[in-house]
N, C-alpha and C positions, 0 to 999 in steps of 0.2 A: 194782185199783189205780183210787185215786182220781181224778176227773176232774185236768187243770193249773188251770183254770183256779180247781179247790179250793181249790190248792199255792198259788196265790199270793195269794190272797187272807188265805189262812194267813197269807203271809211276812207283810203287816200289823205281827204280834203281835210283845213283846217280852219275851227271857226270859233274863233277867239269867246264871245260872246260869253259860251257855256263852257270856260275852264275856269280854275282859282286865279288867284292872280302870284299868284306863288308861279305857276305855266305861264303866264303873260308875258312876267317877268325874263324868264328863261328864254320864252322865244324873244323878249327884244334885246337878248345880251344874245343869241346864237345871230340873230341877223346881223344884228353891228360888227361881229367878229365876219362875217360871210360877206355885209356890201366893204370890208376892209381888204379883198383878195383883187389883184389887178388881173390875174389868166379871167377872161368870160363866161370859159365853159367850167372853170373851178366854182366859178363864183355863184354858178345858177345850181349847180351840185349841191350845193350848201345850203343854196336857198331851199330845195327842194327837201333835203336832207331838217334840215330845219320843221319843213312843216308839215313832212309826216311824223315828227317826233312829238306831237299835240294830238290829246285823245280826238275824235271829229262829234260833230252834231248833223246829224242830215235832214232835211227836210222836200218830202219827196213833192214841191209844187200842191200844194191841195190849191181842188177848181174854185173857182168863187161861185158864190150861190148868186139865183136868177139879176140880175139888176142890183149886183153887189161892185162899187168901184173901187179898183184897187190904188192905193197911196206907190208914187214912186219916189217920197222925199229922200234924200241921202240917209236918214239917221235912220229912218226900217231898210236900210239894204245894206247899210256897210259901217262898221264899228270903226270908230280910232282908239289907239292906244298910244299916250305923249310919254318916254320916262323925262323923269322930272328933273332930274338930272342936267343929261347932255341935250332935250328939247328935241330929242328925236321923235316924232309919228312913224308908224306903222298903221296903216287900214288896207282891212281884212272884208269881204263878199259874206251879211250876214247867213246866207243860208248855198247848199250846192244848189246850182239851177240843174234838174234831171230832168231829161227831155226823152221820153221813153215813146211812142208813139200809140204801142196796145200796152203798155207798163207790164211787156211780156218780160222774154230772155233778153234781146238786145232793148241798149239805151246810152248815154253820152250823163255823165255827171261834169258842172264846170264851173267852177271855181276859180272867183279873183285877187289879187292882191296889189297891192301898191309898198313898193321896196323901198332901200335909202334912192334917195333925190324923187328923177322920174320913172324910173323903174317899176310896172304893172307886169303885170305873171300873168297869164291866165292859161289854168289848167284842166282837161281837159282828159276823163275817165271814159271809155270806152271796155261797151261788151257786144260780143257777134263778130268778132272776126280774130283777128291772133294779137294774141297778147303782148308779143314782140315791133315796136317799134323803132325805125330808122331816124336817128341824127338827117333832118331834110327833107324826115316822110309831109307829106303834103297834106293841110286840112286845106277842105274845098268851101269857101264859101257864095250861093247866091240870096240875093237882099230882095224884099220886096219889089224893091227898085227895079226891081232884073239885072240890077250890076250885079257883079261877082267880083273875088277874089281870092286872091291864091295864097296861101298861109305856111312855113317851113315849120317844125319841128325843132327845136332850140336844143333839147337833148339832146345827148348820148345816148347811143345803141341802149334800150333796157329791153327786158320783159314787164313789164311792169303796167301792162295798157293804159297809156299815158301819154298825151301830147304835152308839147309846155313850148307858147305862146308867147314872143318877150317884145316889150314896148318902151322905146323912150329910150335915155339914158342911153349906153352905148348899144343897147339893141337898135335903137334908131327905128323904123314904121313909125312917127309919128302919124304920118296922114291917111295910113289905114289904121289907126290907132280911133283918128278923130271921124272916119266912116261907119267905124264900128259903134261907136259914141254918140250917134246924132243919128244912125238906117236906121230899119227894122231886120233883122235876120231873119229871114224864110229858113232855107234847110243850111245845113253842115252836113258835110263830109271826112273823113277822117281818116286817112290810107294809115295800115300796118305792112307787115310784114308780106298777109297772107291775105288780100281784097280788103274791105273798106266796111268804119262803118256810116250808113246817111239817116240823119233823123229831122223832120219839118216841124219847125217849132209853132204853137198855139201860136196865137196875138199876146197874148198874154207872157206868153214867153221869150221872146223877140220882145217886148218895154224892158220886164225885170233886167233883161241884160242889156242893152243901151242905156237905160239909168243906171244902173251898175257900173259899166265901164264909163258912165259921163260923172260919175261920182268920185268914180277914183284920179280921174282927169284931171278934177278941179286945182 
């Protein structure tokens, strides 16, 4: 069983497929308000607060049975909510991708969402090092093709065991997003104020993250 601390970190993430229509509408309203904020740091902080207010659903990546094939169709990986009046759309991953090699005390929980315009946010919760993460804290990625990438936490300093990676819109990093959406990740290492958490992805987990980001980047 996963450690209680990892469950607690996973509870920071949002999954709209499990909450009421009223809660989804409230989330949409919050996101529209966030999108109107001109300062990028304040806008990202606003997105974080909007995400954390919605009750979570946690799915810890149930292993496939022998011979079973997993579908990576977008309608299984992400959900879309469209505001009928404004026509604005929000898309979020249907589940947290939990990466914990031994299903023990350490691990990562990854949630992805597409906000206003081209903005895509990937939240990474971690257990196994300090809860405090500075703005600009490194996230090292090793892909299965042995290429590497270094990203940086875009949130202000906090002690919530969480990194935020921002792509598109004012965040830029479109080439990095393209790489993540077309290549399988092998290892992710997230740095905190005291050490790091590192996890190796199974082939299924790699494909799930890659296809989820490809769906959001559509």
